[in-house]
C-alpha positions, 0 to 999 in steps of 0.5 A: 731542834727538829726542823720538820716540827718547827716548820709545821709549828710555823704553818700552824702559827701563820694560820691560827694567829689571824684566823680567830682560833688561838695560835698559842692554844694550837701551839701548846696542844700540837707540842703536847700531842705530837711530842715535837722536839722543839723548845716549848714556851713563849720564846719559841712562840715569839719567834713565830710571831715575828713571822706573823708580824711581817704578815701584818706589815705587808697586808696593811702596808697601804694603811700603815703608809697612810698613817705614817704620812698623816703623822708626818703631816701632823693630821689630827686624825692620824695622831689620834688613831696612833695614840689609840694603838699605843694606849691599847698596849698598856693593859697587856703590858701591865698585866704581863709584868704583874703576872709574868711567871703565872702567864708563862707557866700556863704555856706548859698546861695543855689542859688549860689551853684546851679549856680556854679554847672553849671560851674562845668558841663561845665568844666567836659564836656570839657574833651570830646575834650581831645582825641587828646591832647598829654599827659605827666606824668611829673609835673612841677612848672607852671603846679602845680601852675595852678592846685593849682589855680583850687583848690583855685577856688573850695573853692566856693560851687558848684565848684568840687575840684576834677573835677576842678583840674583833668580837669586842669591837663588833659588840661595841658597834664597830664595823667588821672591816674597822674592827679587823683592821684595828685588831691587827694594827694594835698588835704591831706595837705589842708584838714588837715590844714582846719580841724585843723583851724576849730577845735574849730568850729567843737567841738562846733557842739557837746555838749555831748558825744552822739553827739560826737559819732554821728559825729564820726559815720558820719565821718566813714560812709563818709570814707567808701562811699568815698573809693567806690567813688574812685573806681568808679572814677577810672573805669570812668577814664579808660573807658573815661566817666569822661565827663558824670559827667558834664551832671549830674552837668548841670541837677542838677544845672539847676533844683535846680536853677529853684526850688529855684527861684520859 
């Protein structure tokens, strides 16, 4: 396992998981073009996702604490919100179990990732026309199910999970702050479940104690970079520049597709 390659992937993961540019698409393309000597596929990606999970827990620690406290005190609002987070996992879990092999095989196709980055770019660009949309901070079951379907769609490498869920929430009239918060909090149960499900495959990536330390280091690097990325995303939301990430995805997807085909 090449430590330099893995740490570079950790930095990319930390940045691209929260910035709406598809972490999975970037990891697939980087491994293809740079010929990194690391084990490709979803198992490695989940190791790095462990780092970004730590970022979410840290960045939203106050909101998570408030939610847990509300659950302990049996507040109806907290229990409803928690149920929304849990329900949001179901579409992705169902689709994964029904099409596990096909989904995993797409991580070996850089052209598919590049093509789907174009889809992500178009989704993000659509937020330029949100200015006149009436906003509401309230979540409801139909809205949650729509956002959950967007999260399931984002299991494809090249489709940004944060981008697709935030864009869906925004078009449903949810404010940018609430959309981002729910998008990242809803990833906690599904990422935790995915890591536990792939625990055996993740363990196979490390044959020695030295490689385990390397993976842990990569996880921590991903977490640190992820916190920075969350702050950048917050600034972009406030400044109304969320759509600019769409331009980047379109340029990257088109350029990568051309080089892959040639």
